[in-house]
PDB file of N, CA, C and O in Angstrom, chain B, residues numbered from 101:
ATOM      1  N   MET B 101       0.822  -1.199   0.000  1.00  0.00           N
ATOM      2  CA  MET B 101       0.000   0.000   0.000  1.00  0.00           C
ATOM      3  C   MET B 101       0.861   1.256   0.000  1.00  0.00           C
ATOM      4  O   MET B 101       0.524   2.234  -0.668  1.00  0.00           O
ATOM      5  N   ASN B 102       1.956   1.245   0.731  1.00  0.00           N
ATOM      6  CA  ASN B 102       2.807   2.435   0.785  1.00  0.00           C
ATOM      7  C   ASN B 102       3.411   2.779  -0.564  1.00  0.00           C
ATOM      8  O   ASN B 102       3.557   3.954  -0.899  1.00  0.00           O
ATOM      9  N   ILE B 103       3.766   1.752  -1.347  1.00  0.00           N
ATOM     10  CA  ILE B 103       4.344   2.013  -2.658  1.00  0.00           C
ATOM     11  C   ILE B 103       3.335   2.746  -3.531  1.00  0.00           C
ATOM     12  O   ILE B 103       3.693   3.693  -4.232  1.00  0.00           O
ATOM     13  N   GLY B 104       2.085   2.320  -3.494  1.00  0.00           N
ATOM     14  CA  GLY B 104       1.045   3.006  -4.252  1.00  0.00           C
ATOM     15  C   GLY B 104       0.845   4.424  -3.780  1.00  0.00           C
ATOM     16  O   GLY B 104       0.645   5.325  -4.594  1.00  0.00           O
ATOM     17  N   SER B 105       0.895   4.638  -2.480  1.00  0.00           N
ATOM     18  CA  SER B 105       0.741   5.975  -1.923  1.00  0.00           C
ATOM     19  C   SER B 105       1.883   6.878  -2.374  1.00  0.00           C
ATOM     20  O   SER B 105       1.670   8.047  -2.695  1.00  0.00           O
ATOM     21  N   ARG B 106       3.075   6.339  -2.394  1.00  0.00           N
ATOM     22  CA  ARG B 106       4.230   7.125  -2.845  1.00  0.00           C
ATOM     23  C   ARG B 106       4.072   7.497  -4.316  1.00  0.00           C
ATOM     24  O   ARG B 106       4.392   8.614  -4.722  1.00  0.00           O
ATOM     25  N   ASP B 107       3.579   6.552  -5.104  1.00  0.00           N
ATOM     26  CA  ASP B 107       3.362   6.839  -6.515  1.00  0.00           C
ATOM     27  C   ASP B 107       2.340   7.955  -6.681  1.00  0.00           C
ATOM     28  O   ASP B 107       2.495   8.815  -7.548  1.00  0.00           O
ATOM     29  N   PHE B 108       1.307   7.948  -5.865  1.00  0.00           N
ATOM     30  CA  PHE B 108       0.319   9.025  -5.905  1.00  0.00           C
ATOM     31  C   PHE B 108       0.961  10.374  -5.578  1.00  0.00           C
ATOM     32  O   PHE B 108       0.601  11.394  -6.165  1.00  0.00           O
ATOM     33  N   GLU B 109       1.902  10.377  -4.651  1.00  0.00           N
ATOM     34  CA  GLU B 109       2.593  11.623  -4.294  1.00  0.00           C
ATOM     35  C   GLU B 109       3.393  12.156  -5.484  1.00  0.00           C
ATOM     36  O   GLU B 109       3.375  13.354  -5.765  1.00  0.00           O
ATOM     37  N   TYR B 110       4.094  11.258  -6.178  1.00  0.00           N
ATOM     38  CA  TYR B 110       4.839  11.673  -7.368  1.00  0.00           C
ATOM     39  C   TYR B 110       3.899  12.248  -8.420  1.00  0.00           C
ATOM     40  O   TYR B 110       4.195  13.277  -9.027  1.00  0.00           O
ATOM     41  N   ARG B 111       2.769  11.585  -8.634  1.00  0.00           N
ATOM     42  CA  ARG B 111       1.798  12.067  -9.626  1.00  0.00           C
ATOM     43  C   ARG B 111       1.210  13.412  -9.193  1.00  0.00           C
ATOM     44  O   ARG B 111       1.004  14.294 -10.026  1.00  0.00           O
ATOM     45  N   ALA B 112       0.944  13.571  -7.912  1.00  0.00           N
ATOM     46  CA  ALA B 112       0.409  14.838  -7.404  1.00  0.00           C
ATOM     47  C   ALA B 112       1.416  15.965  -7.629  1.00  0.00           C
ATOM     48  O   ALA B 112       1.035  17.082  -7.979  1.00  0.00           O
ATOM     49  N   ASP B 113       2.696  15.671  -7.427  1.00  0.00           N
ATOM     50  CA  ASP B 113       3.732  16.676  -7.681  1.00  0.00           C
ATOM     51  C   ASP B 113       3.733  17.083  -9.151  1.00  0.00           C
ATOM     52  O   ASP B 113       3.883  18.261  -9.476  1.00  0.00           O
ATOM     53  N   GLU B 114       3.563  16.101 -10.038  1.00  0.00           N
ATOM     54  CA  GLU B 114       3.541  16.402 -11.465  1.00  0.00           C
ATOM     55  C   GLU B 114       2.303  17.212 -11.850  1.00  0.00           C
ATOM     56  O   GLU B 114       2.382  18.097 -12.701  1.00  0.00           O
ATOM     57  N   VAL B 115       1.179  16.917 -11.238  1.00  0.00           N
ATOM     58  CA  VAL B 115      -0.035  17.704 -11.492  1.00  0.00           C
ATOM     59  C   VAL B 115       0.184  19.153 -11.062  1.00  0.00           C
ATOM     60  O   VAL B 115      -0.200  20.082 -11.774  1.00  0.00           O
ATOM     61  N   ALA B 116       0.798  19.342  -9.904  1.00  0.00           N
ATOM     62  CA  ALA B 116       1.084  20.698  -9.431  1.00  0.00           C
ATOM     63  C   ALA B 116       2.025  21.409 -10.397  1.00  0.00           C
ATOM     64  O   ALA B 116       1.855  22.596 -10.677  1.00  0.00           O
ATOM     65  N   ALA B 117       3.019  20.679 -10.904  1.00  0.00           N
ATOM     66  CA  ALA B 117       3.952  21.274 -11.863  1.00  0.00           C
ATOM     67  C   ALA B 117       3.230  21.648 -13.154  1.00  0.00           C
ATOM     68  O   ALA B 117       3.468  22.721 -13.709  1.00  0.00           O
ATOM     69  N   LYS B 118       2.341  20.763 -13.639  1.00  0.00           N
ATOM     70  CA  LYS B 118       1.560  21.056 -14.846  1.00  0.00           C
ATOM     71  C   LYS B 118       0.685  22.288 -14.646  1.00  0.00           C
ATOM     72  O   LYS B 118       0.437  23.038 -15.589  1.00  0.00           O
ATOM     73  N   ALA B 119       0.221  22.493 -13.418  1.00  0.00           N
ATOM     74  CA  ALA B 119      -0.644  23.636 -13.114  1.00  0.00           C
ATOM     75  C   ALA B 119       0.151  24.934 -12.976  1.00  0.00           C
ATOM     76  O   ALA B 119      -0.419  25.999 -12.741  1.00  0.00           O
ATOM     77  N   GLY B 120       1.479  24.833 -13.124  1.00  0.00           N
ATOM     78  CA  GLY B 120       2.299  26.041 -13.069  1.00  0.00           C
ATOM     79  C   GLY B 120       2.966  26.300 -11.738  1.00  0.00           C
ATOM     80  O   GLY B 120       3.517  27.380 -11.525  1.00  0.00           O
ATOM     81  N   PHE B 121       2.930  25.331 -10.832  1.00  0.00           N
ATOM     82  CA  PHE B 121       3.514  25.524  -9.509  1.00  0.00           C
ATOM     83  C   PHE B 121       4.794  24.717  -9.303  1.00  0.00           C
ATOM     84  O   PHE B 121       5.214  24.501  -8.166  1.00  0.00           O
ATOM     85  N   GLY B 122       5.416  24.272 -10.396  1.00  0.00           N
ATOM     86  CA  GLY B 122       6.605  23.433 -10.286  1.00  0.00           C
ATOM     87  C   GLY B 122       7.763  24.105  -9.577  1.00  0.00           C
ATOM     88  O   GLY B 122       8.381  23.514  -8.692  1.00  0.00           O
ATOM     89  N   ASP B 123       8.061  25.339  -9.961  1.00  0.00           N
ATOM     90  CA  ASP B 123       9.183  26.053  -9.340  1.00  0.00           C
ATOM     91  C   ASP B 123       8.927  26.301  -7.855  1.00  0.00           C
ATOM     92  O   ASP B 123       9.835  26.172  -7.034  1.00  0.00           O
ATOM     93  N   GLU B 124       7.700  26.654  -7.517  1.00  0.00           N
ATOM     94  CA  GLU B 124       7.357  26.881  -6.120  1.00  0.00           C
ATOM     95  C   GLU B 124       7.435  25.588  -5.312  1.00  0.00           C
ATOM     96  O   GLU B 124       7.904  25.581  -4.174  1.00  0.00           O
ATOM     97  N   LEU B 125       6.975  24.506  -5.911  1.00  0.00           N
ATOM     98  CA  LEU B 125       7.033  23.215  -5.247  1.00  0.00           C
ATOM     99  C   LEU B 125       8.475  22.795  -5.016  1.00  0.00           C
ATOM    100  O   LEU B 125       8.812  22.281  -3.949  1.00  0.00           O
ATOM    101  N   LEU B 126       9.331  23.011  -6.016  1.00  0.00           N
ATOM    102  CA  LEU B 126      10.751  22.701  -5.847  1.00  0.00           C
ATOM    103  C   LEU B 126      11.355  23.521  -4.717  1.00  0.00           C
ATOM    104  O   LEU B 126      12.098  22.990  -3.892  1.00  0.00           O
ATOM    105  N   GLU B 127      11.045  24.795  -4.677  1.00  0.00           N
ATOM    106  CA  GLU B 127      11.583  25.644  -3.604  1.00  0.00           C
ATOM    107  C   GLU B 127      11.142  25.136  -2.240  1.00  0.00           C
ATOM    108  O   GLU B 127      11.931  25.133  -1.296  1.00  0.00           O
ATOM    109  N   PHE B 128       9.901  24.709  -2.129  1.00  0.00           N
ATOM    110  CA  PHE B 128       9.392  24.155  -0.873  1.00  0.00           C
ATOM    111  C   PHE B 128      10.198  22.926  -0.468  1.00  0.00           C
ATOM    112  O   PHE B 128      10.631  22.810   0.678  1.00  0.00           O
ATOM    113  N   PHE B 129      10.398  22.007  -1.416  1.00  0.00           N
ATOM    114  CA  PHE B 129      11.147  20.791  -1.100  1.00  0.00           C
ATOM    115  C   PHE B 129      12.625  21.082  -0.848  1.00  0.00           C
ATOM    116  O   PHE B 129      13.240  20.435  -0.001  1.00  0.00           O
ATOM    117  N   TYR B 130      13.207  22.047  -1.571  1.00  0.00           N
ATOM    118  CA  TYR B 130      14.596  22.442  -1.288  1.00  0.00           C
ATOM    119  C   TYR B 130      14.706  22.959   0.146  1.00  0.00           C
ATOM    120  O   TYR B 130      15.669  22.654   0.849  1.00  0.00           O
ATOM    121  N   ARG B 131      13.725  23.736   0.569  1.00  0.00           N
ATOM    122  CA  ARG B 131      13.739  24.278   1.926  1.00  0.00           C
ATOM    123  C   ARG B 131      13.654  23.153   2.961  1.00  0.00           C
ATOM    124  O   ARG B 131      14.347  23.181   3.978  1.00  0.00           O
ATOM    125  N   ILE B 132      12.807  22.174   2.694  1.00  0.00           N
ATOM    126  CA  ILE B 132      12.708  21.018   3.599  1.00  0.00           C
ATOM    127  C   ILE B 132      14.057  20.313   3.687  1.00  0.00           C
ATOM    128  O   ILE B 132      14.501  19.946   4.775  1.00  0.00           O
ATOM    129  N   GLU B 133      14.705  20.127   2.545  1.00  0.00           N
ATOM    130  CA  GLU B 133      16.015  19.467   2.528  1.00  0.00           C
ATOM    131  C   GLU B 133      17.048  20.287   3.308  1.00  0.00           C
ATOM    132  O   GLU B 133      17.815  19.731   4.095  1.00  0.00           O
ATOM    133  N   ARG B 134      17.070  21.600   3.091  1.00  0.00           N
ATOM    134  CA  ARG B 134      18.042  22.456   3.792  1.00  0.00           C
ATOM    135  C   ARG B 134      17.835  22.418   5.298  1.00  0.00           C
ATOM    136  O   ARG B 134      18.797  22.401   6.065  1.00  0.00           O
ATOM    137  N   GLU B 135      16.584  22.403   5.712  1.00  0.00           N
ATOM    138  CA  GLU B 135      16.271  22.417   7.133  1.00  0.00           C
ATOM    139  C   GLU B 135      16.304  21.023   7.744  1.00  0.00           C
ATOM    140  O   GLU B 135      16.162  20.865   8.957  1.00  0.00           O
ATOM    141  N   ASN B 136      16.494  20.016   6.901  1.00  0.00           N
ATOM    142  CA  ASN B 136      16.535  18.624   7.356  1.00  0.00           C
ATOM    143  C   ASN B 136      15.256  18.260   8.118  1.00  0.00           C
ATOM    144  O   ASN B 136      15.297  17.603   9.158  1.00  0.00           O
ATOM    145  N   ILE B 137      14.131  18.702   7.577  1.00  0.00           N
ATOM    146  CA  ILE B 137      12.842  18.470   8.216  1.00  0.00           C
ATOM    147  C   ILE B 137      12.370  17.039   7.995  1.00  0.00           C
ATOM    148  O   ILE B 137      11.537  16.540   8.751  1.00  0.00           O
ATOM    149  N   ASP B 138      12.889  16.379   6.973  1.00  0.00           N
ATOM    150  CA  ASP B 138      12.428  15.038   6.617  1.00  0.00           C
ATOM    151  C   ASP B 138      12.999  14.002   7.580  1.00  0.00           C
ATOM    152  O   ASP B 138      13.691  13.073   7.164  1.00  0.00           O
ATOM    153  N   VAL B 139      12.710  14.164   8.853  1.00  0.00           N
ATOM    154  CA  VAL B 139      13.190  13.248   9.886  1.00  0.00           C
ATOM    155  C   VAL B 139      12.192  12.103   9.993  1.00  0.00           C
ATOM    156  O   VAL B 139      10.983  12.332  10.037  1.00  0.00           O
ATOM    157  N   ARG B 140      12.689  10.881  10.035  1.00  0.00           N
ATOM    158  CA  ARG B 140      11.811   9.720  10.004  1.00  0.00           C
ATOM    159  C   ARG B 140      11.827   8.989  11.337  1.00  0.00           C
ATOM    160  O   ARG B 140      12.352   7.881  11.442  1.00  0.00           O
ATOM    161  N   LYS B 141      11.253   9.610  12.342  1.00  0.00           N
ATOM    162  CA  LYS B 141      11.079   8.930  13.620  1.00  0.00           C
ATOM    163  C   LYS B 141       9.816   9.458  14.288  1.00  0.00           C
ATOM    164  O   LYS B 141       9.398  10.587  14.033  1.00  0.00           O
ATOM    165  N   GLY B 142       9.222   8.654  15.126  1.00  0.00           N
ATOM    166  CA  GLY B 142       8.002   9.046  15.818  1.00  0.00           C
ATOM    167  C   GLY B 142       6.843   9.256  14.863  1.00  0.00           C
ATOM    168  O   GLY B 142       6.675   8.515  13.894  1.00  0.00           O
ATOM    169  N   PHE B 143       6.050  10.272  15.147  1.00  0.00           N
ATOM    170  CA  PHE B 143       4.866  10.566  14.352  1.00  0.00           C
ATOM    171  C   PHE B 143       5.230  10.880  12.909  1.00  0.00           C
ATOM    172  O   PHE B 143       4.513  10.491  11.986  1.00  0.00           O
ATOM    173  N   ILE B 144       6.333  11.579  12.712  1.00  0.00           N
ATOM    174  CA  ILE B 144       6.777  11.918  11.362  1.00  0.00           C
ATOM    175  C   ILE B 144       7.056  10.647  10.559  1.00  0.00           C
ATOM    176  O   ILE B 144       6.816  10.609   9.352  1.00  0.00           O
ATOM    177  N   ALA B 145       7.559   9.613  11.223  1.00  0.00           N
ATOM    178  CA  ALA B 145       7.834   8.352  10.527  1.00  0.00           C
ATOM    179  C   ALA B 145       6.550   7.746   9.979  1.00  0.00           C
ATOM    180  O   ALA B 145       6.545   7.172   8.890  1.00  0.00           O
ATOM    181  N   ILE B 146       5.485   7.869  10.717  1.00  0.00           N
ATOM    182  CA  ILE B 146       4.195   7.348  10.256  1.00  0.00           C
ATOM    183  C   ILE B 146       3.758   8.099   8.999  1.00  0.00           C
ATOM    184  O   ILE B 146       3.335   7.485   8.019  1.00  0.00           O
ATOM    185  N   LEU B 147       3.861   9.411   9.032  1.00  0.00           N
ATOM    186  CA  LEU B 147       3.494  10.196   7.859  1.00  0.00           C
ATOM    187  C   LEU B 147       4.438   9.912   6.696  1.00  0.00           C
ATOM    188  O   LEU B 147       4.004   9.783   5.551  1.00  0.00           O
ATOM    189  N   ALA B 148       5.712   9.816   6.992  1.00  0.00           N
ATOM    190  CA  ALA B 148       6.716   9.612   5.950  1.00  0.00           C
ATOM    191  C   ALA B 148       6.594   8.251   5.289  1.00  0.00           C
ATOM    192  O   ALA B 148       7.041   8.070   4.156  1.00  0.00           O
ATOM    193  N   SER B 149       6.004   7.307   5.971  1.00  0.00           N
ATOM    194  CA  SER B 149       5.926   5.962   5.409  1.00  0.00           C
ATOM    195  C   SER B 149       5.104   5.922   4.121  1.00  0.00           C
ATOM    196  O   SER B 149       5.270   5.012   3.309  1.00  0.00           O
ATOM    197  N   THR B 150       4.233   6.888   3.933  1.00  0.00           N
ATOM    198  CA  THR B 150       3.437   6.932   2.701  1.00  0.00           C
ATOM    199  C   THR B 150       3.937   8.002   1.742  1.00  0.00           C
ATOM    200  O   THR B 150       3.361   8.182   0.669  1.00  0.00           O
ATOM    201  N   HIS B 151       4.986   8.708   2.103  1.00  0.00           N
ATOM    202  CA  HIS B 151       5.537   9.761   1.261  1.00  0.00           C
ATOM    203  C   HIS B 151       6.957   9.400   0.847  1.00  0.00           C
ATOM    204  O   HIS B 151       7.721   8.874   1.656  1.00  0.00           O
ATOM    205  N   PRO B 152       7.318   9.675  -0.396  1.00  0.00           N
ATOM    206  CA  PRO B 152       8.689   9.420  -0.829  1.00  0.00           C
ATOM    207  C   PRO B 152       9.657  10.379  -0.124  1.00  0.00           C
ATOM    208  O   PRO B 152       9.259  11.431   0.375  1.00  0.00           O
ATOM    209  N   TYR B 153      10.920   9.993  -0.096  1.00  0.00           N
ATOM    210  CA  TYR B 153      11.927  10.904   0.449  1.00  0.00           C
ATOM    211  C   TYR B 153      11.902  12.196  -0.349  1.00  0.00           C
ATOM    212  O   TYR B 153      11.640  12.191  -1.552  1.00  0.00           O
ATOM    213  N   THR B 154      12.172  13.287   0.322  1.00  0.00           N
ATOM    214  CA  THR B 154      12.138  14.608  -0.306  1.00  0.00           C
ATOM    215  C   THR B 154      13.087  14.680  -1.490  1.00  0.00           C
ATOM    216  O   THR B 154      12.735  15.234  -2.531  1.00  0.00           O
ATOM    217  N   ALA B 155      14.280  14.129  -1.348  1.00  0.00           N
ATOM    218  CA  ALA B 155      15.253  14.169  -2.443  1.00  0.00           C
ATOM    219  C   ALA B 155      14.715  13.479  -3.689  1.00  0.00           C
ATOM    220  O   ALA B 155      14.963  13.936  -4.805  1.00  0.00           O
ATOM    221  N   TYR B 156      13.983  12.388  -3.511  1.00  0.00           N
ATOM    222  CA  TYR B 156      13.402  11.685  -4.657  1.00  0.00           C
ATOM    223  C   TYR B 156      12.306  12.524  -5.307  1.00  0.00           C
ATOM    224  O   TYR B 156      12.149  12.514  -6.528  1.00  0.00           O
ATOM    225  N   ARG B 157      11.559  13.240  -4.492  1.00  0.00           N
ATOM    226  CA  ARG B 157      10.492  14.085  -5.045  1.00  0.00           C
ATOM    227  C   ARG B 157      11.106  15.235  -5.836  1.00  0.00           C
ATOM    228  O   ARG B 157      10.605  15.594  -6.901  1.00  0.00           O
ATOM    229  N   ILE B 158      12.184  15.811  -5.321  1.00  0.00           N
ATOM    230  CA  ILE B 158      12.877  16.888  -6.033  1.00  0.00           C
ATOM    231  C   ILE B 158      13.362  16.375  -7.383  1.00  0.00           C
ATOM    232  O   ILE B 158      13.167  17.026  -8.409  1.00  0.00           O
ATOM    233  N   GLU B 159      13.995  15.204  -7.375  1.00  0.00           N
ATOM    234  CA  GLU B 159      14.509  14.630  -8.618  1.00  0.00           C
ATOM    235  C   GLU B 159      13.372  14.380  -9.612  1.00  0.00           C
ATOM    236  O   GLU B 159      13.519  14.657 -10.803  1.00  0.00           O
ATOM    237  N   ASN B 160      12.259  13.869  -9.137  1.00  0.00           N
ATOM    238  CA  ASN B 160      11.115  13.601 -10.007  1.00  0.00           C
ATOM    239  C   ASN B 160      10.567  14.891 -10.614  1.00  0.00           C
ATOM    240  O   ASN B 160      10.282  14.940 -11.811  1.00  0.00           O
ATOM    241  N   ILE B 161      10.421  15.909  -9.815  1.00  0.00           N
ATOM    242  CA  ILE B 161       9.880  17.185 -10.314  1.00  0.00           C
ATOM    243  C   ILE B 161      10.842  17.815 -11.310  1.00  0.00           C
ATOM    244  O   ILE B 161      10.417  18.312 -12.353  1.00  0.00           O
ATOM    245  N   GLU B 162      12.145  17.797 -10.995  1.00  0.00           N
ATOM    246  CA  GLU B 162      13.130  18.371 -11.910  1.00  0.00           C
ATOM    247  C   GLU B 162      13.120  17.630 -13.247  1.00  0.00           C
ATOM    248  O   GLU B 162      13.169  18.257 -14.305  1.00  0.00           O
ATOM    249  N   THR B 163      13.058  16.311 -13.200  1.00  0.00           N
ATOM    250  CA  THR B 163      13.010  15.512 -14.425  1.00  0.00           C
ATOM    251  C   THR B 163      11.751  15.845 -15.218  1.00  0.00           C
ATOM    252  O   THR B 163      11.803  16.025 -16.434  1.00  0.00           O
ATOM    253  N   PHE B 164      10.629  15.925 -14.528  1.00  0.00           N
ATOM    254  CA  PHE B 164       9.371  16.252 -15.179  1.00  0.00           C
ATOM    255  C   PHE B 164       9.430  17.637 -15.821  1.00  0.00           C
ATOM    256  O   PHE B 164       9.057  17.802 -16.982  1.00  0.00           O
ATOM    257  N   LEU B 165       9.898  18.629 -15.067  1.00  0.00           N
ATOM    258  CA  LEU B 165       9.959  19.994 -15.587  1.00  0.00           C
ATOM    259  C   LEU B 165      10.926  20.102 -16.761  1.00  0.00           C
ATOM    260  O   LEU B 165      10.643  20.809 -17.728  1.00  0.00           O
ATOM    261  N   ASN B 166      12.054  19.416 -16.689  1.00  0.00           N
ATOM    262  CA  ASN B 166      13.007  19.448 -17.803  1.00  0.00           C
ATOM    263  C   ASN B 166      12.401  18.851 -19.051  1.00  0.00           C
ATOM    264  O   ASN B 166      12.634  19.355 -20.149  1.00  0.00           O
ATOM    265  N   GLY B 167      11.629  17.789 -18.912  1.00  0.00           N
ATOM    266  CA  GLY B 167      10.950  17.186 -20.052  1.00  0.00           C
ATOM    267  C   GLY B 167       9.912  18.109 -20.648  1.00  0.00           C
ATOM    268  O   GLY B 167       9.795  18.213 -21.869  1.00  0.00           O
ATOM    269  N   VAL B 168       9.163  18.776 -19.799  1.00  0.00           N
ATOM    270  CA  VAL B 168       8.125  19.704 -20.255  1.00  0.00           C
ATOM    271  C   VAL B 168       8.761  20.918 -20.921  1.00  0.00           C
ATOM    272  O   VAL B 168       8.290  21.371 -21.965  1.00  0.00           O
ATOM    273  N   ARG B 169       9.820  21.443 -20.332  1.00  0.00           N
ATOM    274  CA  ARG B 169      10.465  22.639 -20.876  1.00  0.00           C
ATOM    275  C   ARG B 169      11.159  22.340 -22.194  1.00  0.00           C
ATOM    276  O   ARG B 169      11.263  23.223 -23.045  1.00  0.00           O
ATOM    277  N   GLN B 170      11.639  21.110 -22.385  1.00  0.00           N
ATOM    278  CA  GLN B 170      12.291  20.747 -23.633  1.00  0.00           C
ATOM    279  C   GLN B 170      11.283  20.608 -24.764  1.00  0.00           C
ATOM    280  O   GLN B 170      11.637  20.759 -25.934  1.00  0.00           O
ATOM    281  N   GLU B 171      10.037  20.323 -24.428  1.00  0.00           N
ATOM    282  CA  GLU B 171       9.001  20.197 -25.467  1.00  0.00           C
ATOM    283  C   GLU B 171       8.659  21.523 -26.101  1.00  0.00           C
ATOM    284  O   GLU B 171       8.171  21.561 -27.230  1.00  0.00           O
ATOM    285  N   TYR B 172       8.908  22.619 -25.393  1.00  0.00           N
ATOM    286  CA  TYR B 172       8.543  23.944 -25.924  1.00  0.00           C
ATOM    287  C   TYR B 172       9.614  24.508 -26.743  1.00  0.00           C
ATOM    288  O   TYR B 172       9.475  25.614 -27.266  1.00  0.00           O
TER     289      TYR B 172
END
């Protein structure tokens, strides 16, 4: 179930990017990475279990945006 949930998160990120919020979403995830907020223990671990690591989400969004920008 968690793998499917993570896939939904990746797709949701791509939908946000398609809607024009890709750069803002990247900045949000960069900030999380800088602040090291993606800590996986306690309650956060429960939430994180259905969410991909922030670094993977950044990579997915960047790949998606680069593909979209190359089409234009």
